[in-house]
TORDOKE-20312 format. One line per field, with one value per residue: residue in one letter; x, y, z of N, C-alpha, C, O, CB in turn. Coordinates in nm, 3 decimals. Atoms other than C-alpha are relative to their C-alpha. Glycine has a CB too. Layout:
r [A, ...]
n_u [X, ...]
n_v [Y, ...]
n_w [Z, ...]
ca_u [X, ...]
ca_v [Y, ...]
ca_w [Z, ...]
c_u [X, ...]
c_v [Y, ...]
c_w [Z, ...]
o_u [X, ...]
o_v [Y, ...]
o_w [Z, ...]
cb_u [X, ...]
cb_v [Y, ...]
cb_w [Z, ...]
***
This chain:
r [X, X, X, X, X, X, X, X, X, X, X, X, X, X, X, X, X, X, X, X, X, X, X, X, X, X, X, X, X, X, X, X, X, X, X, X, X, X, X, X, X, X, X, X, X, X, X, X, X, X, X, X, X, X, X, X, X, X, X, X, X, X, X, X, X, X, X, X, X, X, X, X, X, X, X, X, X, X, X, X, X, X, X, X, X, X, X, X, X, X, X, X, X, X, X, X, X, X, X, X, X, X, X, X, X, X, X, X, X, X, X, X, X, X, X]
n_u [-0.065, -0.158, -0.039, -0.059, 0.082, 0.048, -0.090, -0.017, 0.105, -0.028, -0.128, 0.008, 0.039, -0.069, -0.104, 0.014, 0.015, 0.117, 0.023, 0.012, -0.142, -0.066, -0.123, -0.094, 0.019, -0.085, -0.015, 0.109, -0.074, -0.001, 0.133, 0.040, 0.047, 0.119, 0.017, -0.090, 0.102, 0.132, -0.059, -0.065, 0.121, 0.005, -0.133, -0.035, -0.080, 0.118, -0.006, 0.008, 0.072, -0.060, -0.008, -0.128, -0.065, -0.077, -0.138, -0.112, -0.088, -0.093, 0.084, 0.008, -0.124, -0.010, 0.083, -0.058, -0.129, 0.055, 0.088, -0.121, -0.074, 0.118, 0.055, 0.128, 0.114, 0.100, 0.064, 0.031, -0.133, -0.060, -0.094, 0.034, -0.097, -0.025, -0.017, 0.119, -0.032, 0.095, 0.039, 0.059, -0.047, 0.078, -0.057, -0.084, -0.110, 0.030, 0.063, -0.031, 0.084, -0.059, 0.073, -0.014, 0.064, 0.067, 0.100, -0.015, 0.065, 0.023, 0.047, -0.096, -0.097, -0.093, -0.080, -0.149, -0.017, -0.131, -0.067]
n_v [-0.060, 0.038, 0.065, -0.086, -0.097, 0.051, 0.010, -0.135, -0.041, 0.091, -0.035, -0.141, -0.049, 0.020, -0.065, -0.129, -0.027, -0.027, -0.130, 0.003, -0.016, 0.111, 0.031, 0.084, 0.143, 0.018, 0.139, 0.050, 0.035, -0.161, -0.039, 0.059, 0.162, 0.026, -0.047, 0.115, 0.108, -0.048, -0.031, 0.118, 0.095, -0.039, 0.029, 0.149, 0.065, 0.041, 0.129, 0.099, -0.033, -0.019, -0.170, -0.075, -0.110, -0.078, 0.071, -0.054, -0.116, 0.127, 0.005, -0.124, -0.007, 0.096, -0.008, -0.122, 0.031, 0.086, -0.096, -0.063, 0.088, 0.047, 0.125, 0.029, -0.019, 0.015, 0.132, 0.029, 0.006, -0.139, -0.029, -0.099, -0.092, -0.047, 0.072, 0.065, -0.058, 0.074, 0.110, 0.099, 0.116, 0.106, 0.108, 0.117, -0.084, 0.024, -0.103, -0.169, -0.117, -0.139, -0.119, -0.119, -0.117, 0.020, 0.108, 0.140, 0.047, 0.132, 0.076, 0.149, 0.002, -0.097, 0.047, 0.075, 0.135, 0.005, 0.141]
n_w [-0.104, 0.016, -0.123, -0.097, -0.083, -0.086, -0.110, -0.063, -0.083, -0.133, -0.081, -0.047, -0.133, -0.105, 0.020, -0.025, -0.145, -0.038, 0.050, 0.119, 0.076, 0.029, -0.060, 0.077, -0.041, -0.119, -0.030, -0.092, -0.129, -0.082, -0.030, -0.130, 0.023, 0.034, 0.175, 0.075, 0.009, 0.099, 0.139, 0.041, 0.039, 0.172, 0.046, 0.010, 0.137, 0.113, 0.028, -0.090, -0.098, -0.149, -0.031, 0.070, -0.078, 0.041, 0.061, -0.083, 0.068, 0.045, 0.112, 0.084, 0.067, 0.082, 0.113, 0.091, 0.075, 0.106, 0.072, 0.057, 0.070, 0.105, -0.015, -0.117, 0.077, -0.071, 0.028, 0.148, 0.056, 0.024, -0.076, -0.110, -0.011, -0.106, -0.127, -0.083, -0.123, -0.121, 0.043, -0.065, 0.031, -0.044, -0.107, 0.039, 0.045, 0.137, 0.088, -0.033, 0.053, 0.009, -0.045, 0.068, -0.054, -0.130, 0.017, 0.016, 0.142, -0.002, 0.149, 0.029, 0.110, -0.023, -0.112, 0.045, -0.055, -0.045, 0.001]
ca_u [-0.498, -0.117, 0.044, 0.269, 0.000, -0.157, 0.141, 0.179, -0.167, -0.101, 0.216, 0.137, -0.055, 0.215, 0.474, 0.306, 0.269, -0.048, -0.039, -0.035, 0.340, 0.524, 0.803, 1.115, 1.140, 1.287, 1.375, 1.086, 1.319, 1.316, 0.935, 0.759, 0.665, 0.293, 0.339, 0.618, 0.343, 0.056, 0.298, 0.472, 0.124, 0.163, 0.514, 0.547, 0.735, 0.484, 0.658, 0.705, 0.469, 0.717, 0.763, 1.024, 1.275, 1.516, 1.825, 2.158, 2.409, 2.632, 2.364, 2.314, 2.679, 2.699, 2.391, 2.541, 2.871, 2.687, 2.461, 2.785, 2.942, 2.625, 2.552, 2.218, 1.906, 1.579, 1.301, 1.243, 1.604, 1.644, 1.950, 1.924, 2.097, 2.245, 2.258, 2.025, 1.993, 1.723, 1.575, 1.348, 1.450, 1.241, 1.295, 1.448, 1.714, 1.587, 1.431, 1.530, 1.270, 1.401, 1.286, 1.250, 1.195, 1.081, 0.845, 0.882, 0.847, 0.654, 0.619, 0.729, 0.875, 1.065, 1.215, 1.599, 1.635, 1.924, 2.161]
ca_v [-2.569, -2.584, -2.836, -2.581, -2.338, -2.593, -2.662, -2.295, -2.266, -2.567, -2.425, -2.033, -2.040, -2.180, -1.942, -1.618, -1.445, -1.376, -1.020, -1.171, -1.103, -1.345, -1.531, -1.679, -2.052, -2.148, -2.494, -2.710, -2.777, -2.378, -2.385, -2.430, -2.778, -2.735, -2.559, -2.853, -3.110, -2.919, -2.851, -3.185, -3.342, -3.138, -3.206, -3.572, -3.737, -3.787, -4.115, -4.298, -4.068, -4.047, -3.683, -3.445, -3.242, -2.977, -3.107, -3.062, -2.794, -3.119, -3.218, -2.883, -2.863, -3.190, -3.151, -2.789, -2.931, -3.203, -2.933, -2.738, -3.028, -3.095, -3.426, -3.358, -3.427, -3.445, -3.730, -3.652, -3.659, -3.279, -3.131, -2.914, -2.590, -2.434, -2.289, -2.486, -2.282, -2.479, -2.818, -3.103, -3.458, -3.779, -4.018, -4.281, -3.987, -4.114, -3.801, -3.424, -3.142, -2.801, -2.495, -2.203, -1.854, -1.995, -2.244, -2.608, -2.753, -3.056, -3.194, -3.565, -3.490, -3.205, -3.392, -3.518, -3.883, -3.932, -4.247]
ca_w [-1.766, -1.772, -1.521, -1.394, -1.310, -1.123, -0.914, -0.856, -0.726, -0.482, -0.341, -0.341, -0.012, 0.161, 0.019, 0.143, 0.479, 0.657, 0.497, 0.169, 0.092, -0.101, 0.044, -0.145, -0.141, 0.203, 0.289, 0.435, 0.746, 0.849, 0.842, 1.200, 1.280, 1.218, 0.847, 0.780, 0.855, 0.664, 0.351, 0.342, 0.252, -0.110, -0.144, -0.269, -0.564, -0.860, -0.911, -0.585, -0.374, -0.083, 0.069, -0.083, 0.118, 0.067, -0.153, 0.038, -0.073, -0.177, -0.412, -0.574, -0.632, -0.797, -1.010, -1.130, -1.206, -1.432, -1.587, -1.661, -1.813, -2.040, -1.864, -1.656, -1.837, -1.726, -1.765, -2.113, -2.209, -2.253, -2.120, -1.796, -1.794, -1.481, -1.221, -1.020, -0.696, -0.480, -0.537, -0.380, -0.368, -0.295, 0.016, -0.178, -0.326, -0.683, -0.818, -0.807, -0.870, -0.967, -0.764, -0.993, -0.867, -0.541, -0.697, -0.697, -1.066, -0.981, -1.330, -1.363, -1.729, -1.595, -1.293, -1.302, -1.236, -1.000, -1.027]
c_u [0.157, 0.031, 0.060, -0.068, -0.084, 0.071, 0.028, -0.117, -0.003, 0.087, -0.015, -0.062, 0.090, 0.132, -0.029, -0.018, -0.145, -0.052, 0.000, 0.124, 0.056, 0.140, 0.099, -0.006, 0.086, -0.028, -0.110, 0.045, -0.002, -0.150, -0.030, -0.070, -0.146, -0.021, 0.075, -0.134, -0.108, 0.080, 0.045, -0.106, -0.006, 0.101, 0.020, 0.053, -0.118, 0.049, -0.004, -0.101, 0.068, 0.024, 0.133, 0.066, 0.119, 0.097, 0.126, 0.070, 0.109, -0.038, -0.015, 0.128, 0.035, -0.053, 0.067, 0.124, -0.018, -0.053, 0.102, 0.072, -0.083, -0.046, -0.118, -0.114, -0.131, -0.074, -0.026, 0.122, 0.049, 0.095, -0.047, 0.102, 0.001, -0.009, -0.131, 0.031, -0.078, -0.075, -0.066, 0.051, -0.085, 0.072, 0.107, 0.139, 0.000, -0.042, 0.029, -0.108, 0.040, -0.080, 0.043, -0.057, -0.081, -0.122, 0.050, -0.053, -0.033, -0.054, 0.081, 0.109, 0.104, 0.110, 0.131, 0.022, 0.131, 0.035, 0.078]
c_v [-0.065, -0.076, 0.078, 0.100, -0.079, -0.031, 0.149, 0.037, -0.076, 0.037, 0.129, 0.002, -0.024, 0.075, 0.149, 0.011, -0.011, 0.137, -0.018, 0.023, -0.135, -0.032, -0.075, -0.159, -0.018, -0.163, -0.057, -0.019, 0.132, 0.017, -0.058, -0.120, -0.009, 0.028, -0.116, -0.109, 0.023, -0.006, -0.144, -0.099, 0.040, -0.039, -0.141, 0.001, -0.044, -0.124, -0.098, 0.050, 0.013, 0.134, 0.027, 0.095, 0.053, -0.081, 0.078, 0.097, -0.082, -0.024, 0.088, 0.046, -0.095, 0.006, 0.149, -0.040, -0.085, 0.081, 0.084, -0.083, -0.060, -0.170, -0.012, 0.010, -0.063, -0.145, -0.011, 0.006, 0.137, 0.048, 0.117, 0.098, 0.072, 0.147, -0.036, 0.053, -0.084, -0.124, -0.099, -0.140, -0.098, -0.056, -0.084, 0.081, -0.048, 0.128, 0.135, 0.082, 0.129, 0.096, 0.115, 0.135, -0.025, -0.108, -0.135, -0.049, -0.143, -0.050, -0.119, 0.044, 0.098, -0.021, -0.067, -0.143, -0.015, -0.164, -0.031]
c_w [-0.002, 0.124, 0.090, 0.074, 0.109, 0.128, 0.073, 0.079, 0.116, 0.096, 0.038, 0.156, 0.096, -0.014, 0.031, 0.155, 0.026, -0.058, -0.144, -0.097, -0.053, 0.045, -0.111, 0.043, 0.114, 0.017, 0.096, 0.145, 0.070, 0.016, 0.165, -0.030, -0.060, -0.167, -0.046, -0.016, -0.110, -0.145, -0.050, -0.072, -0.164, -0.046, -0.017, -0.136, -0.067, -0.061, 0.098, 0.116, 0.131, 0.022, -0.048, 0.118, -0.074, -0.064, 0.063, -0.099, -0.091, -0.124, -0.124, -0.069, -0.107, -0.122, -0.097, -0.070, -0.123, -0.120, -0.090, -0.124, -0.122, 0.015, 0.067, -0.108, 0.077, -0.061, -0.127, -0.085, -0.045, 0.098, 0.088, 0.016, 0.151, 0.031, 0.074, 0.173, 0.112, -0.097, 0.111, -0.037, 0.098, 0.085, -0.044, -0.081, -0.185, -0.107, 0.057, -0.072, 0.026, 0.059, -0.097, 0.030, 0.103, -0.026, -0.055, -0.135, 0.028, -0.106, -0.031, -0.125, 0.034, 0.101, -0.051, 0.082, 0.048, -0.016, 0.142]
o_u [0.189, -0.026, 0.030, -0.031, -0.125, 0.018, 0.053, -0.101, -0.042, 0.067, 0.021, -0.002, 0.080, 0.220, 0.055, -0.027, -0.216, -0.172, -0.014, 0.126, 0.041, 0.229, 0.044, -0.057, 0.198, -0.134, -0.131, -0.045, -0.002, -0.181, 0.035, -0.130, -0.162, -0.096, 0.028, -0.181, -0.141, 0.018, 0.017, -0.072, -0.052, 0.094, 0.066, 0.040, -0.199, -0.019, -0.060, -0.129, -0.003, 0.033, 0.226, -0.004, 0.171, 0.106, 0.133, 0.035, 0.164, 0.029, -0.004, 0.131, 0.083, 0.008, 0.081, 0.147, 0.056, -0.019, 0.086, 0.107, -0.034, -0.091, -0.147, -0.119, -0.128, -0.017, -0.048, 0.107, 0.156, 0.072, -0.126, 0.213, -0.106, -0.025, -0.233, 0.121, -0.022, -0.093, -0.016, 0.089, -0.107, 0.194, 0.215, 0.227, 0.095, -0.019, 0.012, -0.126, 0.047, -0.196, 0.162, -0.177, -0.186, -0.192, 0.112, -0.174, 0.050, -0.172, 0.196, 0.231, 0.210, 0.212, 0.137, 0.038, 0.223, -0.048, 0.137]
o_v [-0.183, -0.041, 0.076, 0.142, -0.015, -0.032, 0.164, 0.112, -0.024, 0.004, 0.153, 0.075, 0.034, 0.052, 0.232, -0.086, -0.069, 0.161, 0.083, 0.018, -0.239, 0.052, -0.144, -0.197, 0.032, -0.222, -0.003, -0.021, 0.125, 0.107, -0.149, -0.156, -0.097, -0.033, -0.166, -0.139, -0.058, -0.066, -0.182, -0.196, -0.036, -0.083, -0.195, 0.095, -0.116, -0.166, -0.203, -0.028, 0.035, 0.199, -0.054, 0.163, -0.002, -0.192, 0.201, 0.115, -0.028, 0.003, 0.051, 0.102, -0.055, -0.005, 0.146, -0.005, -0.071, 0.059, 0.102, -0.037, -0.138, -0.242, -0.124, 0.103, -0.155, -0.226, -0.121, 0.020, 0.144, 0.027, 0.202, 0.060, 0.089, 0.212, 0.033, 0.012, -0.101, -0.117, -0.093, -0.156, -0.072, -0.051, -0.095, 0.004, -0.022, 0.129, 0.162, 0.063, 0.174, 0.100, 0.146, 0.149, 0.039, -0.150, -0.145, -0.041, -0.232, -0.083, -0.116, 0.047, 0.083, 0.047, -0.127, -0.150, -0.002, -0.255, -0.138]
o_w [-0.014, 0.228, 0.209, 0.184, 0.205, 0.239, 0.193, 0.175, 0.221, 0.213, 0.154, 0.235, 0.204, 0.069, -0.003, 0.230, -0.057, -0.053, -0.213, -0.220, 0.012, 0.043, -0.196, 0.148, 0.100, -0.006, 0.205, 0.230, 0.193, 0.095, 0.217, -0.132, -0.145, -0.242, -0.148, -0.126, -0.196, -0.233, -0.164, -0.138, -0.249, -0.160, 0.083, -0.214, -0.008, -0.154, 0.068, 0.206, 0.230, -0.083, -0.056, 0.193, -0.171, -0.014, 0.069, -0.216, -0.187, -0.224, -0.241, -0.178, -0.213, -0.228, -0.219, -0.185, -0.221, -0.236, -0.210, -0.233, -0.205, -0.074, 0.108, -0.188, 0.158, -0.134, -0.178, -0.206, -0.106, 0.217, 0.046, 0.052, 0.210, -0.073, 0.080, 0.246, 0.220, -0.218, 0.224, -0.153, 0.217, 0.075, 0.014, -0.120, -0.259, -0.228, 0.176, -0.192, 0.141, 0.018, -0.109, 0.010, 0.113, 0.067, -0.161, -0.156, 0.006, -0.104, -0.076, -0.104, -0.027, 0.109, -0.158, 0.204, -0.032, -0.019, 0.158]
cb_u [-0.087, 0.107, 0.080, 0.091, -0.101, -0.044, 0.135, 0.024, -0.121, 0.048, 0.135, -0.098, -0.117, 0.012, 0.046, -0.113, 0.055, 0.001, 0.101, -0.092, 0.114, -0.003, -0.029, 0.150, 0.033, -0.047, 0.135, -0.055, 0.156, 0.075, -0.109, -0.087, -0.003, -0.087, 0.080, 0.159, -0.070, -0.074, 0.135, 0.067, -0.165, -0.009, 0.100, -0.127, 0.119, -0.026, 0.094, 0.143, -0.095, 0.134, -0.016, -0.053, 0.044, 0.039, 0.009, 0.103, 0.085, -0.011, -0.101, -0.046, 0.093, -0.036, -0.176, 0.037, 0.099, -0.111, -0.091, 0.103, 0.049, 0.067, 0.081, -0.024, 0.025, -0.082, -0.120, -0.103, 0.002, -0.102, 0.115, -0.022, -0.021, 0.101, 0.084, 0.007, -0.038, -0.143, 0.109, -0.135, 0.156, -0.046, -0.105, -0.101, 0.164, -0.113, -0.154, 0.162, -0.128, 0.024, 0.032, -0.035, -0.071, -0.058, -0.105, -0.068, 0.108, -0.066, 0.019, -0.121, -0.063, -0.066, -0.083, 0.147, -0.027, 0.011, 0.112]
cb_v [-0.029, 0.136, -0.102, 0.060, 0.087, -0.084, -0.067, 0.107, -0.006, -0.123, -0.015, 0.089, -0.050, -0.137, -0.029, 0.058, 0.142, -0.007, 0.105, 0.079, 0.063, -0.004, -0.091, 0.060, -0.104, 0.105, -0.020, -0.134, -0.059, 0.155, -0.069, 0.091, -0.091, 0.081, 0.170, -0.074, -0.014, 0.189, 0.116, -0.066, 0.038, 0.147, 0.052, -0.111, -0.137, 0.118, -0.018, -0.035, -0.080, -0.075, 0.056, 0.106, -0.048, 0.083, 0.014, -0.119, 0.105, -0.136, 0.000, 0.112, -0.010, -0.091, 0.016, 0.134, -0.073, -0.088, 0.097, 0.018, -0.103, 0.025, -0.076, 0.136, -0.065, 0.135, -0.026, 0.099, -0.097, 0.101, 0.022, -0.065, 0.100, -0.043, 0.082, -0.200, 0.156, 0.133, -0.050, 0.012, -0.002, -0.086, -0.097, -0.118, -0.045, -0.098, -0.020, 0.059, -0.004, 0.043, 0.035, -0.026, 0.068, 0.150, 0.049, -0.071, 0.014, -0.033, 0.101, -0.161, 0.030, 0.108, -0.100, 0.112, -0.106, 0.063, -0.007]
cb_w [0.140, -0.014, -0.018, -0.055, -0.098, -0.051, -0.056, -0.103, -0.063, -0.029, -0.075, -0.108, 0.045, 0.021, -0.130, -0.083, 0.045, 0.140, 0.047, -0.017, 0.103, -0.118, 0.131, 0.022, -0.110, 0.143, 0.059, -0.052, -0.021, -0.103, -0.125, 0.086, 0.154, 0.092, -0.066, 0.113, 0.137, 0.040, 0.006, 0.127, 0.098, -0.051, 0.090, 0.022, 0.023, -0.126, -0.062, 0.049, 0.003, 0.029, 0.174, -0.145, 0.142, 0.092, -0.184, 0.059, 0.127, 0.082, 0.046, 0.085, 0.090, 0.049, 0.062, 0.086, 0.091, 0.058, 0.108, 0.120, 0.095, -0.172, 0.055, 0.152, -0.140, -0.004, 0.069, -0.058, -0.115, -0.006, -0.075, 0.133, -0.116, 0.021, 0.091, -0.022, -0.002, 0.086, -0.065, -0.019, 0.013, -0.090, 0.044, -0.113, 0.105, 0.008, -0.014, -0.065, 0.047, -0.136, 0.157, -0.104, -0.089, 0.061, -0.090, 0.112, -0.141, 0.093, -0.136, -0.069, -0.138, 0.031, 0.086, 0.044, -0.096, 0.159, -0.129]
***
C-alpha cells in the first residue's frame, strides 16, 4: 500500500460532509471545536509528534518565494516547486507539510524542514 494512500484514507472522513460531499481543505481553526479536537489527534508531525496547525499566509508567501528562487528543498533534498497554496506546520515551527488538492501530504520524506 502506498504511504500517501494511507494518509488519504485517514484524512478523508474529516474532509467530507454528512452527505458524503467532499470539502476543500479548510484550516483546522475554522472547524467546530469538537471536530478540531477529533481531527488534531490525526494531524501530528511525523518527526516530533507535536500537533500540526495551518500555516500562516506570511509563511506560505515566504515558502513560495523560496520555491520560485529554487532554494526550497524537501527532506530528501529534492527541489519543491510552487505554488504552495496551503500547508500544515508543527508546533515547533521546524517542519512544514504541503497540502495538495485539499489533502495533507503527511509523508516525512516530502516534508520541508524549516530553519
